[in-house]
C-alpha positions as CSV (number, residue, x, y, z in Angstrom):
1,M,-10.9,9.2,14.3
2,S,-12.7,7.0,11.8
3,Y,-11.6,6.6,8.2
4,T,-13.8,6.2,5.2
5,S,-12.6,4.2,2.1
6,N,-11.7,7.6,0.5
7,D,-9.3,8.3,3.4
8,E,-7.2,5.2,3.0
9,V,-4.9,3.5,0.5
10,R,-5.0,-0.3,0.2
11,G,-1.8,-1.9,-0.8
12,V,0.4,-5.0,-0.8
13,L,3.9,-4.8,0.7
14,I,6.5,-7.1,-0.8
15,Q,10.2,-7.4,-0.1
16,A,12.5,-7.0,-3.1
17,G,16.2,-7.4,-2.3
18,K,16.9,-4.9,0.6
19,E,13.8,-2.8,-0.2
20,R,10.1,-2.9,0.7
21,V,7.8,-2.2,-2.3
22,L,4.2,-1.0,-2.0
23,L,2.0,-2.2,-4.8
24,P,-1.5,-0.8,-5.3
25,N,-4.0,-3.5,-4.2
26,A,-6.1,-2.9,-7.4
27,T,-3.2,-4.2,-9.6
28,V,-2.7,-7.4,-7.7
29,A,-4.3,-10.4,-9.4
30,E,-3.0,-13.2,-7.2
31,M,-0.2,-14.0,-4.7
32,M,1.3,-17.5,-4.9
33,S,4.2,-19.5,-3.5
34,R,6.3,-22.5,-4.8
35,V,5.8,-21.5,-8.5
36,A,7.7,-23.3,-11.2
37,V,9.7,-20.9,-13.4
38,E,10.6,-21.5,-17.0
39,P,13.7,-19.5,-18.1
40,V,13.5,-17.2,-21.1
41,A,16.6,-17.7,-23.3
42,G,18.5,-14.5,-24.2
43,A,16.6,-12.4,-21.6
44,P,18.3,-10.0,-19.2
45,A,19.1,-11.3,-15.7
46,W,16.2,-9.3,-14.2
47,L,13.7,-11.2,-16.3
48,A,13.7,-14.4,-14.2
49,G,11.5,-16.3,-16.7
50,R,7.9,-17.2,-17.2
51,I,5.2,-18.8,-15.0
52,A,2.1,-20.6,-16.0
53,W,-0.9,-18.9,-14.5
54,Q,-4.6,-19.2,-15.5
55,G,-3.8,-20.3,-19.0
56,W,-1.3,-17.5,-19.5
57,D,2.5,-17.5,-19.8
58,V,3.3,-14.7,-17.5
59,P,6.7,-13.0,-17.5
60,L,8.4,-13.0,-14.1
61,L,10.5,-10.1,-13.1
62,S,13.0,-9.8,-10.3
63,Y,12.3,-6.2,-9.2
64,A,15.4,-6.2,-7.0
65,R,17.7,-7.0,-10.0
66,F,15.8,-4.6,-12.3
67,S,16.2,-1.7,-9.9
68,G,19.6,-2.6,-8.5
69,F,18.6,-3.6,-5.0
70,G,20.3,-6.9,-4.9
71,D,19.9,-10.5,-6.2
72,E,16.8,-12.5,-5.8
73,P,17.5,-16.2,-6.6
74,V,14.9,-18.2,-8.4
75,T,14.3,-21.3,-6.2
76,G,11.7,-24.0,-5.8
77,N,10.3,-22.0,-2.9
78,N,9.5,-18.8,-5.0
79,K,6.9,-16.4,-3.8
80,V,5.2,-14.5,-6.6
81,V,2.8,-11.6,-7.0
82,V,0.9,-11.6,-10.3
83,L,0.0,-8.1,-11.4
84,K,-2.5,-6.8,-14.0
85,A,-0.6,-5.1,-16.8
86,L,-2.1,-1.7,-17.4
87,G,-0.6,-0.9,-20.9
88,G,-3.3,-2.6,-22.9
89,D,-1.1,-5.1,-24.8
90,P,-3.2,-8.1,-25.4
91,A,-0.1,-10.4,-25.6
92,M,0.8,-9.5,-22.0
93,P,-2.2,-8.8,-19.8
94,Y,-0.2,-9.8,-16.7
95,F,3.3,-9.9,-15.4
96,A,4.6,-11.1,-12.1
97,L,7.2,-10.0,-9.5
98,L,9.4,-12.2,-7.3
99,T,9.3,-11.5,-3.6
100,Q,11.4,-12.9,-0.7
101,T,8.6,-13.0,1.8
102,F,4.9,-13.6,1.5
103,P,3.1,-10.3,0.5
104,Q,1.5,-8.3,3.3
105,L,-1.9,-6.6,2.8
106,I,-1.9,-3.2,4.4
107,V,-4.3,-0.2,4.7
108,V,-2.6,3.2,5.0
109,P,-4.5,6.3,5.9
110,R,-3.9,8.9,3.1
111,D,-2.3,11.3,5.5
112,G,0.0,8.4,6.6
113,L,1.5,8.0,3.1
114,L,4.2,10.7,2.7
115,A,6.6,11.3,-0.1
116,D,10.3,10.9,0.9
117,A,12.3,13.4,-1.2
118,S,15.6,12.4,0.3
119,E,16.9,10.9,-3.0
120,E,17.5,13.1,-6.0
121,N,17.9,10.2,-8.5
122,L,15.6,7.3,-8.1
123,P,16.6,3.8,-9.3
124,Q,15.2,2.3,-12.5
125,G,11.5,1.3,-12.1
126,V,10.9,3.4,-9.0
127,H,8.2,6.1,-9.2
128,M,8.7,7.4,-5.7
129,R,10.0,6.6,-2.2
130,V,7.3,7.0,0.5
131,L,7.2,6.9,4.3
132,L,4.8,4.6,5.9
133,G,4.9,5.8,9.5
134,E,8.5,5.1,10.6
135,Q,9.4,2.9,7.7
136,N,10.0,3.6,4.0
137,A,8.8,1.8,0.9
138,L,9.1,2.2,-2.8
139,L,6.2,2.9,-5.2
140,P,7.2,1.1,-8.4
141,D,6.8,2.7,-11.8
142,L,4.6,-0.1,-13.2
143,D,4.3,1.5,-16.7
144,A,8.1,1.6,-17.1
145,I,8.4,-1.9,-15.8
146,E,5.8,-3.2,-18.2
147,R,7.5,-1.5,-21.1
148,A,10.9,-2.9,-20.1
149,V,9.4,-6.4,-19.9
150,L,7.8,-6.1,-23.3
151,A,11.1,-4.9,-24.8
152,A,13.1,-7.7,-23.2
153,L,10.7,-10.3,-24.4
154,A,10.8,-8.9,-27.9
155,A,14.6,-8.8,-27.9
156,A,14.8,-12.4,-26.6
157,A,12.4,-13.8,-29.2
């Protein structure tokens, strides 16, 4: 069976703590490694700091810490995914997520992306758990994450 572009979902899989996270490909601006991180004084532990990217000071979030999936240490060998912020705040057009492995580009047939309703209460920042064939992944709630990052930055200022 052949698939058209309307029959598939393009995404980027990252590892966040013990979980795999599926990001919409359209929100990914860039994937990088070995990124220097500048801490943000007074910020919560999940706000790992800021990175310099394309002339912007981009907030860097540990999705694993934010959602309670474990600790992601900030090291000199960081891997980062820069995402387009969709909230329209001109002060923060981008934010970034730490990842433990280099992101993986994937194409999933729409009928291969199934909601996993096995959890009643989803962790903070999780929109839905999905099944990708035999494995599961999380769809992040990017709007909630963006609001939390903006609030944390405002509180730390």
